[in-house]
N, C-alpha and C positions, 0 to 999 in steps of 0.2 A: 397147608402152609399159609402164612400171613404175608400179603404183599403190601408194600408201601408204594403208592403211585405218585409220581412227580410229573410236573408239566414244565416245559421250557418256557421261560418268560419272553423270549424273542421269537419263538416259533410255536404258536399256540396249538398246533396240531401234533407236535412231537411230545410223546410221553415216555417215561422210563419207569420200570418196576424193579424193585430190589427187595431184599429180605431184612433190611434194617432202616430205621426211621431218619437217619441223618442225611442220606443221599451221597455219602462220600464214595460209594462204589460206582456211581454213575459217571460216564465219560465226559470230561470237561470239554473236549473238542467237538462233541456232537451237538452241544447247545451253546450258541454264541452269547446267551444271557445266563441267567441263573436257573437252577432246578428248584422248583417250588413244590413243596409237599402238598398234595391235593387230598389224599385220603388213605386210610388203612382199610384193606379189604381181606376177607377170607376167601379162600380158593373157590368156594361154591358161588360167589357173588361177583365174579369178574367178567368182563366183556372180551376176553382174549383167551387163547389156548393156555391153560394152566400148566399142561405138560411141557409145552415148548418153553414157557416162561421159566419153569423150574429148572429145566435143562440148561438154559442160558445163564441163569443166576448161579447155578452150581459151577458152571464152566468159567464164566467171566465176571460174575458178580452183579449183573444187571440184564434186563430185557428191554429193548426199545421197540416202540410201536407208534403208529400214527392213528389218530382218531379225528373225525370231523364230520360235518354235514355237507353233502353235495347238493348244491342248489342248481336248479334249472331256470333259465330265464325264458319267459314266454308271455303271450298276451292272453288274458282271461276275458272271454266274451261276457257281455252283460247278459243277465238272465232275460228271457223273453218278456217278462212283466215290466222290466225296467226300460225296455226299448220304446222309443216314441212311435206312435201309430200314424 
């Protein structure tokens, strides 16, 4: 199956996948902005469950998911060579 991946313009971690390129099947109430087409991908090159996505797309026309990078804040110590003696 070919998936068309969209990202919400107001919530950059919210993505939607559907089986058509216009995005008309994506729920308008899930994204307070616009759905922006990001890419077209084949089933073997996606970063989510293709089986679950296919089931949701066949049932409701779309599959929603979140993606992002979790960052941890901390202090990085200077390496020993950079410390004053």
